[in-house]
N, C-alpha and C positions, 0 to 999 in steps of 0.2 A: 504493500500500499504506500503510495507516494502522496504526501500531504503538502500544500502551500499554507503558510501562515502569514497573514497580513494584518497590518493595523487598520481598524475600522473607524477611526476618528481622526485626530490630528497628530498622531504619533504619541510617543511616550505612554502607551497602553499597558506596557508590561510584557512585550514580545520576548525580551531577553529571558525572563524567568520560564515562560511557557516553552520556548525553544529548548533551553537547557533542561527542563523537566522531562520532555518527551524524547530528546536527542538520542538517549541510549537505545531506543527501540528502532533506530534507523542506522543504515550503513554509512549514510552520507548526508551532510548538512550543506546546502548551497545557497550562498547570498547572491541576489540578482540585481540589486539596484542601489543607488546612493553612494555615499563616500564616508569619510571619517567625521562628518558632521552629525552622524546619527550614533547615539550611544545606547547600547543594551546593558542594563545593570542586572547582575546576577549575584545572589548571596548564597555561598556554599561553605559549610563548615565554619561559620563565624567570619569568613572572609568575603570581602566585597570586590567583585570584578566588574570593570567597566570596559565592555568590548565595542569597538568602533567600526573597524574593518572586518575583523576575523569573526566568522560565524560562531554562535554560542555553543555549538557542538564541540568546540575545541577543549572544553573542560572535561570531556569524557574520553579516556584512552580507547583507541581502536575505531573512533568515528572519524571518517575523512571529511575534511572541510574544504569547500570550494568558494573562491571569489570569482564571480562571472564577468562576462564582457560588459554587463550593464552597469557595473560599478566603475566609478573613477577612483584611482589608487594614487594616494600620496606615499611614495616609497619610504620616506623618512617616517611618516606616521605609522606605516606598516611595521617597520622594523622596531620602532619604539614600543609598539603593542607586543610584538613578539618577545622583546626583552623583558617587559613588565610581566608577561606570563611566565617566562623562564625563571624570573626571580621569585615567583610564587609556586614554583615547582611544576609548571605546566609546560610541556614541550610542543612546539608545533612542527618540529622537523619530521619529515616523511609522511605527513598526513595533511599538510596544507598545500593547496594548489591554486594558482592564479592564472586567470585566462590570458592567453597571449594576445587576445583582442581587446582587453581592458584598456582604457585610456589613462594616461599618466597626468597627475596634477604636478605642475611645475611652479617654481617660486613666484613667477610673474603673475600666475593665476590668483594668487592670494592678494597681491597688490591690486590687481584689477577689481577684485571683489570689493575691496575697501573703497577704491575710487568710485566704483559704480554706486555703491550705497550712499556715499557722500553727495553724489550728484543728484540722486533722487530726492534728498532732502526730506521734506514732510511726507512724501510718497515712498519712503523706504520700505523694502520688503521684510527686513528683519533677519538677514542671513547671518551665518556664523562666521563669515570673512575667511573661510578655510580654502577658498578657491574652487569650490564645488561647481557653482554656476558657470564661471568662465571656462572651466574645463569641458563642461558639456556644451557650452557655446562653440568651442573650437571643434568639438566632435561633430556637431551638426553642420558647422560651416566647412567640414572636410579639411581642417588644417590641424587636427589633433596629433599627438605622439602616442603610439600604442606600445604596450609592453614588448611586442615582438619587434618593434623598430629599434629598441635599445641595443641589439646586437649588431647594428650597422652604424659604425661610428660616423660615416659620411652623412647619413641621414640625420643623425642626432646633431651634429655640428650645424648643419644647414638650417634645421628647424629651430634650434635654440638661439642661434645668432639672429635670425629674423624676428623671432617672437619677443626676445629680450630687448632688442633695438626699439621695437614698436612699443613695448611697455615703457622704456625710458622716455620716448618721445611723448607719450600720453601723460606720463607722471611728471614730466618737466624736470627730470634730474637724471643722474647716472647711477641710480641706486643699485643696479645689478650689472655685473660683468658676465657676459655670456660664457667666457672661458671657465669661470669658477663653476657655473651651472653645469657645463659639459663635464667638467672633472668630477663633480659630485655624482652625476648621473652614470658615469662610467664605473665608479665604485659601486654604486647600488645595483647596477646592471649584473655585475658579477655575483653578487650576494643573492639576487633573486632568481637567477638562471635555473637552479635546480627545482624551483617551484613552479616554473612556467609549464603550462600545459594547454592543449586544446580541450577545454572543459566539456565542450558539446560532445566530443567523441567519448570522453571519459564517462559522462552521464548516460550517454546512449548504450555503452558497454555494460554499465552497471544495470540499467534497465533490462537489457537482454539477459543478463545473468540472474535476474529476479531479485536483485538487491532493492531494498526500500530506501527512499530518499525523502528528505524534508527540505522544502524550499523556503528560505527565510527572507521575508521582506524588511525594509527599512522605512522609517517615518510612517505615515499613514495615509489612508485613502483621501482624505481631505487635503492632503499636500501633493497629491498626484498632479503632474503637469497638465493632464488632459481633464481629469474628473474632479479635481480639487477646487479650492477657493481662488482661482486664477485672478490676479497675478501673484497672490500671496501663497505661493506653492514652492516646492522644491523643483529641481531641474530634470527629474527622471520619472520613470513609471512605477509608482509605489504600490499599484494595484496588482491583482493576481495576473493580469495580462502581461506584466513585466517579466514573469517567469519565463515565458517562451522567448521573448526578444532579449532578455538579459542573461540567459544561459545557453541559448541555441538548442532548445528542445521543442517538440511538437506538443500541442494542447493535450493530446491523449495520455501524456506521461503523468499529468496531474490528475489524480484520482478523486481528491476532495480539497475543499478549501476552508480553513478555519479562521475566522476573524477574532482578533484580540480587541476587547472592548472594556474600558474602564467603567466602573459603576457610576461615575460622574463624568465630566468632560473637562479637558484641559487643552491648551495650545500655547506654544512658545512663539514670540515674535508678533508681527503685525498681522492685520486682517480680521475678518469677522468671527465672532464667537456669540451666537445669538443668545445663549443662556448664561452669559458671563455674570458673575457675581463681583460686585465692587465693594469697597469699604471693608468693615469688620468681617462680614460674612465670608467674602473672598479670601481675606487674610487667614481666617481660621481654617478654612478648608485646605488652603495651600500648606499651612504649618502642619496640620494634622496628616496630610498625605505626603509630606516632604517633596512638594512639588517644586523642585528646581532641576534644570537641566543637568543630565549626567556628563555631558561634554563641556557645556559652556558655563554652568552654574546659574544661568538666568532663571529668574522666577517664572513659573508657568502661570498663565491666566487660568482661572478655574471658573467652572459653572455646573449647572445641574445636567443630568443625563438628557441627551438630545436624540429622541428616537427618529426625528426626521433624517439626521445625519447618518445614523446607523442603518436605516432602511435604504438610503442611498448607497451605502457601502455594501450592503447585502446584495443589491441588484448588480452593481458594476463589477463586483467580485465573484458573484455566484456563490455566496457563502452557504455552506452545508451545516455549519454549527459555529458556536463562538465559545470563547473562554472569557469569563467575566472576572476582572481583576479589581482589587482594592475595595472589595465589599466592606472589609472591616474599618475602613476609613469613615464610613457613614455611621459607625456606632455612636449612640448617644444623642443623635439628633431627634427632636420632638416630632418633626415632619419633613418629608423629603419630596420636593416637587420634581416633576418629570415633564419634559417638553414633548407634547404630542403633535403639534403643528405650528405654523406661523400665521399671525394675523397681519395682513398688510392692507390697511384701510378697511374696505368692505369685503375683502377677499381672505379666504383661509387656504394656506397652502400646506399640503401634507407631503409634498416632495420638495427636495432641496433645489433651489433656483440656480441657474447659471449666472444671471445678472446680479452682480453684488450690489448695484445701485437699488434694485428692487429690494434685495435682502436688507439694505440699510434702513428701509422705511418699515420694516416688519418688527413685530415683538413676539416672543414666544407665548404659545398657548400652554399653560401649565396645569396639570392635575397633581393633586397633593396626596401623598401616601403616608400612612402613620410610621414613625420611626421606631426604633427599639432601643432599650437601654442596657440590654445584656450584651456583653462582649462577644464578638464572633471571631476575633483573631485566634488563629490556629485551629479553627474547626475543620474536621476532615470528613464529616458526613452531613448531608442536608438536615438530618433529624437533630443535629447539634445546634442548628441555627434557630433563633426565635421565630415564631409564626410570622411576624411582620416582615422579617428579612426574607423568608421563604416566599412570602406573597409578593415582595418587590421583585425578586428574580423572575417569578412566573409572569409578573405583568411586563417586565422588559422583553421577555420572550413573545408575549402576545403582541406587543406594540411594534416589534421589529420583524416578527415572522421567522425568527431564527432561534433554534433551540440552544440552550446552554449546555455545553458538554462538560466544561470544567469551570469551577468557581474558585478564585484565589482568595484566601483569607489572611495572607501575610507574605513576607518577602522570601521566606525559606521554601525549599522544594516541597517539604512535607506539609506545608500549610495550604493545602489544596483539596478541594472536594470533587469527586467524580459524580456529576449529576446524571449523566446519560451513560450508563454502563455499556449498553449494547454498542453505541458508536465508539466509545472510548477503547473498548476491547478490539473492535474492528479496525480502528485506525492505528492504534499503538500497541496492539498485542494483547493476548489473553492475561486477565488479572492485573491490568495496568493499575498501579497504585492500590492494589488490594491490601486490606489489613492483614 
């Protein structure tokens, strides 16, 4: 069984924990989009791991990990991450593979990212300034540098000289010397050479051999370049469709899609968040949920669960089920509102609009659910949850049309409930998380 895991909101839904939890049931975990701007946080044995480029399956010995062609790779960031893992006793050697078709983030991409944000002024996107967007721009403009190009010194010199000189003209300084960039790339090219592969062929062979694969997304559906809140989006395909283009596989390789959904809603950066809480209420939810970016440390904007968003994600991804995370963060609330639709003047929208100008004139239609005072943290069975929490989960299923397969009640692996035993065993193997 091959499963795709995608974020069904604006990212930060807890994909890292869920991928880490189920990864031992798969032979391979493959990342298909994004860059090192997306951090997946995993808590194991009292240790906290923040994975940016490397798939979360790396924490399990024997699981092969793949970085696909849909990912843009900062080689310095990749090797920093490898070193951090090694210091924690986790080795990537012999089981991490990087697509030869993946595009490389160069130093000038980071500079152009910052310049672009500064130029936008009040209309800034809220990027991490790690060069992700400019690297994808070069890819689409057919002037990018791929991992496979690093073996040809003539190609590297020509490319870097032209792009660095352009960067210096745009920045109005001589901040970069193309010779230094070439020298650094030459060193990194030698280090990455043993890991480079045609991952499309590797995945195809694994599929033909009957191996099971997990496809790991980055960010979330509402940050997808096509289906998110454009222009306040990332530069890649964060939805399940990105699996095929970002790894070089056909759609029939994906047998099921699971969306990761937080029990409330958050986003980082600019752009719409219809259920956003401001003031003390938003600060309280942020503090209780530790809602700060894993990579940037930026505070996340927080709001109530938005069923309109998740229905949109369910449709564009073809969600077969979802994992509901951070249910325990809602403990102690007297009442919990849920957004069921948007009211825009005399219109009520039940589907997410493409036009953000229309959305700006809307307000969420909220229904209120009773909260619970009993703690849910660490619960491992649905019958350990208070009745109000069980009713809340059931209502989210009804509003989104997607069954909850797993419910997370804490950061650790074992703080997870299997709600749908039939699907969990079919997807992840018999007796998954059985007592």
